[in-house]
N, C-alpha and C positions, 0 to 999 in steps of 0.2 A: 074217395079212397086213396090212400098213399100206398104205392107198391114199391118194394125193393126188388130190383132185377139183378140176377147173378148170371154172368156169362162165363161158364167154366171151360177153359181151354187147356191145351197140353202144356202151355208155358206160364199162363197167368189165369187167375180168377179175377174178373173185373166186376164192379158193382156200381149201381146208380139208383137213386131213390127219386120218386116223383118230386119235382120242384127243384132238385139239385142240378147244378151245371157241370161240376167236375167229377169225372169218373175216378173211383178209388180201385186199387188193385194190389194183389200180392202174388208171389210165385206159386205155381202148382207143381207139375212134374210127376214123375213115375211113382213116387212114394206117397202122394197125397191121398188120404183116406177121408171119407165124408165127415167123421167126427172132428178131425182137425180143421177141415174146411169150414164147418159151421162155427167152430170156436173162433177161428181167425176172422170170419165175417162179422161176428158179434163184437169182437174187439175193435174192428175198424169202423163200425157203424153205431157206436155207442151214442153219438149225438144225432142220429137220424131216427125219426119216428116213421113207422110203417104198419099197415094193417094186413098186408098179404105179401107173399113172395113169389116171384117167377124165377124158375131156374132153367137155363139153357144147358143141357147135359150132352157131352160128346159121345153119344151112343144111342142105343135103341130104347125108346120110352113108349110104353103102352098102358092105357088106362091110368095115367098119372103115376106110373111106377117104372123105375129102371128095371129092365128085364135082361140086359146083357152088361157084364162088367166092361169098363172102358179099356181101350187099347193103350192109352198114354197116361193113365193115372194108377194109383194104388187100388187095393181090393176093398170089398165091403159095401159097394154101392147098391146092389140089388136088394138087399134086405134092410136098407136103412129107412127109417121113418122121419122124413124131413119135416112134416107138420108137427110132430112131437118135439123135434129138436128146436124148431124156431118158435113154437108156441102160437102159431097162427096158420091160416089157410095157405097152402102152397100149390102152385101149378108147375108141373114138370113137362118139359118139351125138349126134343132134340135141339141142340144148339144151332144147327144149320136151319132147321125149321123156324126157330125163333127169329133168326136174322132174315130169313125169307119173308116171314109175316111182316116184319118191319119195313122191308124193301118193296112190298107189293103195291102195285097201282091198279091193274085191271086185267081181266082175261085169264090166260094160262101163262104162268111164269115159272121158269126153271131157275133155281138158285144153286150156284156152285161156290162153296167156301174153301178158298185156297189158303190153308194154314198148316199146322203141324201134320194134320191128316187132310182128308178131303171130305167136307160136309156137302150134302146134297139134299134138296127138297124141292117140292113143287107147291104152288098155290094155284088152285083152280076155283075161280069165282069166289074168292075169299076164304076157301077151305084149304087148310094146310095139309099136305101129304108128305110126311118124312119118307126118305128113301135110303137104301143102303147101296147106292150106285158105286160108292167108293170101293166096295169089296167085290164088285163084278169083274170078270176076267177082261184084261186088255193086254195085247201083245204077249210078253213073257211074264206077266204078273197081273196086277189089278189096276184099276184107274188110280187108286190112292198111291200105289207104288211109283207111278210116274208123275202124278200131279201134286202129291204131298211134299213135305219138307225133305224127306229122304230122296225123292226123285229129283228135286231141285239141286240138292247138294251133289248127287251122283252125276247128273246129266249136264249141269251148268245151265245158266238162264236161257241161252239161245235154243238148245235142244228141248229144254223144258217147255218153252213157249211153243215150239213146233208141235209137241205132243198135246199141249193145251188146245191148239187150233184143231188138231185131228179129233180129239175127244169131244169137243163141242160140236163138231160136225156130225159125229156118230149120234150124239144125244139129240141133236136137232131133228135128225131123220127119225129117231125113235119116238120122240114125245111131241113134236110139232108145237113148240111153245110160241106164244106171241111175243114173249119178252124173256131175255136171258140176263141174269145178274151175276156178276163175278164179285164175290165178297171175300172176307178173310184177310189176314195180314199180308199175304203174298200177292194179293190182287194189286197192291200199290206198285209193284215192280214190273207189271205187265207193260211192255213197250208198245205192243200192237194188239188192240182188242180184236178178237174173232168177230166175224160178221154177225150183226144182230145182237151184240152184247153191250151192256152198259156196266160201269163200275158201281159197286155198292160201297158200303162203309160199315165198319164195326159198330158205329153209333146206331145203325138200324137194328142191331140185336136188342138194344134197350127199348127202342120203339116197339119192337115185336113183343117184348116182355110186358110192356104197358098195355098193348092191344089185346093180350090174352084175357085181360079182365074187362075189356070193353071193346068188343069187335064190331059194334054197330057201325055201319057206314062203309064197310069194306066193299 
């Protein structure tokens, strides 16, 4: 089976198909609606063949449906039929959960995606558990207010990293993970990893998308 994996972010939509090596992408942003996203994907993947699609969506997904409109994209995602639009089977998953699945090794893993917002998920014995940690209260706002792109720009990298260490410590005590992975675009700028953390990579989002269709051996 050939799978097309889409990783929808606040800045870009990235895509990769089984067997390809180079990721393709196009800008997303606050006005991107699902119809335009699908059309652009089809245009950029005309020469790719695929039997199914995995979509990492930046928000809440339940029972293979988007249930909450995204914070960083345009409207219309909750009622959109992706299988009809692509004409093949589609699996939808939270974007952080998809990257978490691709990053997973064993035991209980906590994944934090440091990007436009804050993605968070856990994988427990191979089972993915998406979370909305990003919108839980922290200090004078939420975890995302401090660790997302807005927090980085407002606080500067030094203070942002200080809060990253503090937040990881809170979550460590709350969830007792065996492994903590920091992924997302801004994980690349972390100068000092919090204790017990390892760096992930956006490439693991695609691995997670492929694993959705073949999760044996996790």
